[in-house]
C-alpha positions as CSV (number, residue, x, y, z in Angstrom):
1,M,30.0,14.1,9.7
2,S,32.1,16.5,12.0
3,S,34.5,18.9,10.7
4,I,37.5,16.7,11.9
5,E,36.0,13.7,9.6
6,A,35.6,16.1,6.9
7,Q,39.1,17.5,7.3
8,L,40.5,14.0,7.6
9,G,38.5,12.9,4.4
10,A,40.3,16.0,2.5
11,V,43.7,15.5,4.0
12,I,43.8,11.7,2.9
13,S,42.2,12.4,-0.8
14,L,45.0,14.9,-1.3
15,S,47.8,12.3,-0.5
16,Q,49.5,9.8,-2.5
17,L,49.7,7.4,0.8
18,G,46.9,5.2,2.0
19,R,44.8,6.2,4.5
20,Y,46.0,3.4,6.8
21,E,49.5,4.6,5.9
22,I,48.7,8.2,7.0
23,V,47.5,7.3,10.2
24,K,50.4,5.1,11.0
25,L,52.8,8.0,10.0
26,A,51.0,10.4,12.1
27,L,50.8,8.1,15.2
28,K,54.6,7.5,14.7
29,W,55.2,11.3,14.6
30,I,53.2,12.2,17.6
31,L,55.2,9.7,19.5
32,V,58.5,10.7,18.7
33,N,57.8,14.6,19.3
34,Q,55.9,13.9,22.5
35,Q,59.3,15.8,24.4
36,N,58.6,18.7,21.8
37,E,57.2,21.7,23.4
38,D,55.4,23.0,20.8
39,Y,53.6,19.3,20.7
40,R,53.1,19.1,24.6
41,K,50.9,22.2,24.3
42,L,48.3,21.5,21.8
43,T,45.0,19.6,22.5
44,Q,44.4,16.1,21.3
45,T,42.4,17.7,18.0
46,E,45.1,20.0,17.3
47,L,47.9,17.5,17.8
48,I,45.9,15.0,15.7
49,N,45.6,17.5,13.1
50,R,49.1,19.1,13.2
51,A,50.3,15.6,12.6
52,L,48.3,14.6,9.8
53,N,49.0,17.7,8.2
54,D,52.8,17.3,8.7
55,V,52.3,13.7,7.1
56,V,50.8,15.0,3.9
57,M,53.1,17.9,3.4
58,N,56.1,15.6,4.1
59,V,57.0,17.4,6.9
60,A,56.8,13.8,8.9
61,T,58.3,10.7,6.5
62,A,59.3,7.7,7.5
63,E,63.0,8.4,7.2
64,K,62.3,11.7,9.2
65,I,60.5,9.4,12.0
66,E,63.4,7.4,12.0
67,E,65.9,9.7,12.5
68,L,64.2,11.7,14.8
69,R,63.9,8.7,17.1
70,K,67.3,7.9,16.8
71,K,68.1,11.3,17.9
72,N,65.7,11.1,20.7
73,E,67.3,7.9,21.7
74,K,70.7,8.8,21.8
75,K,69.6,12.3,23.9
76,N,68.0,9.9,26.7
77,K,71.0,7.9,26.8
78,I,73.2,10.8,27.6
79,L,70.6,12.4,30.2
80,N,70.4,8.8,31.9
81,L,74.4,9.0,32.2
82,S,74.1,12.2,33.8
């Protein structure tokens, strides 16, 4: 087992969410943060680790993801009007 798999197992065991819910939220978190400069600089491994940690630590919740998605949509609309 690789260290990433071990870390993922530890993260999942600490979370109250199911493992599929964690992965789903982490993927959505990555998608809404793809314009964020901090996320763009990360390697794929770092990006996955950060997103998983954000989900487990409640930095990335379904509500926060939806809020950020709406904010990004508004920002994109404004940029498209310019």
